[in-house]
Residue, then its C-alpha position, 0 to 999 in steps of 0.5 A: x573514893x574517887x570519882x570514877x571508882x564511886x561511879x563504877x560502884x554505883x553502876x555495880x550497885x545498881x546491877x545488883x540491887x535487884x538481886x539483894x532481896x533474892x538472895x539475901x547477899x550484900x554490897x559494899x558501897x558508902x563514903x566517908x562525907x563532910x555533909x552533916x544534917x544530924x541536927x536535923x529532926x527525923x520527920x514523921x517518926x513511925x513506931x510500928x512498921x509501916x510498909x514501904x510504898x510508892x509514896x515513900x520512894x522521894x527525895x526532895x524534888x525527885x520521885x519515882x515515876x517521873x518524867x525525865x523532862x520534870x526533872x529537867x525542868x526541876x534541875x537543869x541540864x544533866x552533867x552527864x547523859x549515859x545509858x544504865x548499863x544492864x538495860x539501855x534505859x537513860x541515866x542523867x547524872x548531876x554531879x554538883x547537886x549529888x544526884x543520878x536518876x536512871x529511866x524515863x519514866x524514873x525508875x531509880x534514884x541515887x542520892x549522895x553526899x551533896x544532896x540536900x534532899x529528904x525522904x518523905x520519912x525524914x532522912x537524908x545525908x548525914x542522918x544517923x542510922x538510929x533515925x533510919x531504923x526508926x523512920x523504916x523498922x523493916x529495914x534489913x541489915x546487909x554486907x556486914x552491917x554497913x547497909x540498911x536494906x528496905x523492901x515493899x511486901x511485894x518486892x517492887x520498891x526499895x530503898x537502901x542506905x549507906x552508912x559511914x560511922x553511923x550517918x548516912x552517905x548515900x541513899x538508892x530508891x528503885x523501882x523493880x517493875x516500873 
């Protein structure tokens, strides 16, 4: 997938991710990744379903609710500064680090194959599908079983994991009601 097509797919995903929980429809995204972290153990494995909460919505040093100024302090100047389609919020892309954030405070985080960040439950790019299912047992399969989607009980917080050949290629975290 070319960079432009990937960006279009991400933007389309951002626009419809809220519809997934309401309508049950899926969406298509994902790509092959050369980054492999499959040897990294899943931290904090859980055996019983645990509700998704705001504390789950972080990857590495990025978290939902963070200000763009703190993102800038941590990651420097973004590669691309634009407007998030659909609501006019700022969107910053850190291409070389595989990160995109939207909103101020941040209500959207997109993690791609260049990211080395890890979720609080130990999932990262390159994690296996089985590890995601263990860490997020309430996750639902969507889009022809190519993605796992998990949401909080009140549907405010969501996470989507995209797979290629059984490993995570992309992760999207959102706060639907910032």
